[in-house]
N, C-alpha and C positions, 0 to 999 in steps of 0.2 A: 586364461588367468582371470579370476574374478576380482573386480575392483572394490567391491564393498558398496555400502549405501552412499548414494550421491544425492544430497539434498536438493541441489538445483534441478536435476533431472526429475526427481520425485515431484517437486512443485510444478514444473512445466507439464509433466505428464498428467498430473491430477487436474490441472487447469484445462488442458486440451480435451480431456474426456467429457467435459461439460457436466451438466446436472445429473448427479447420481443419487440424490437424496440428502437428507439432513443427518447430522449437522453440516453446515456449510461454512467453510473458512473464506474470509474475504481479505484481499491484500490490495492496499492502495499506496501509491508512491507520491511523495511531495518533494518539491525542491524550489530553489530560488529562481529557476528558469526551467525551460523545457529540455535541458540537456543533462542535468545532474540531479539525482534524487538524494536528498540528505535526510529524509525521514520516510519510514514505512509504518503504516498503521495496519494491524492485523486483528481481525475479530472472528469470533465464533458465533454463528447464528444457529440456535438449537432447533428451530422449527419454523414453519410458515407463520407469517404475521407476528413474529416474535422479535423483540429487541435482542441485540447481541448479549450473550451471557458473559463473554470475556473479551477484553480489548487490551492489546499490548502494542507499544510503539518502540521502534529502534531508531537511533540517530547516528549520523556520521558527520564529523566536523570536516574531515578530508575524504576525498574519494566519493564513491557512489554506492549506496546501500544495495543497489540491484546487482552489483558485482562483488560484494563483500561476502566471501565464503562463510565467515563466522556468523554473520547476520542471517544468511540463508539457512544455515544449519539450525540456528536457534528458532527461526520461523517454522521450518519443517518439523522440528521436535515439538514445538508448541502445538501445531495443528495435529500432529500424530497423537500427542498426549490427550487431545480432546476428541480423538477418533472421528475426524471429519470425513465425510463421504464424498464431498465435492469441494472444489476450490474455485473461487471467482477472483481473477486478478486483472486489474486494469492494464491496458496496453501501454499507456504512457504515464506521464506525470500529471497529477490531477490538480495542481495548484501549489500555492505557497505553503511551506512547512509550519508557518506561524499560525496561531489560533486567534481568530477574531474574538474580542472580549477578554482575552487573556494576555496575549502578546501585544495587541494594539486595540484601539477603541472600536466598539461595535459600529458598523456602518461605514467605517473608514477603509483606507487601503493600507497595506503593510508598508511601513517605511523602509524595511529591510529588503523587500523584493519588488522593485519597481517594474520588473518584467510582467508581473501579473496584474498590474493596475489597468483596469478597463478591458481585460481579456476574458473571453469565454474559456473557462478551465477545461471544458469537455472537448471543445474544438481546437483550442490553442490560438484562436483568431481574435483580433481586436474587435470589440463590439462596436457596431455602428451607433452613432448618437442621434 
């Protein structure tokens, strides 16, 4: 029995295959801490040394965007619509979902996400002072 198109599996498979050429889709998750992603930013990079040509964001007030089948379907449809050949997806959550200079002052820390204050967003560890 054929199940039909499964967006989650399509995204995971595309990301596991590694670099297969351009355009490249990038997927980055953000959240108030390292356990729940409330925002995902997805871009399409058309070629080497080029800025993203498209950028789209999805948000979740409740739950986690990484497990939201509707969001995953929309992401996969967006990337397929741009005929991406490769997908690069971060393993974890890359930081606060709020944007510096928009949601809080430049150079400051987000008042809504104390978990990320003084933390290396790539390693998830507190930075030494």
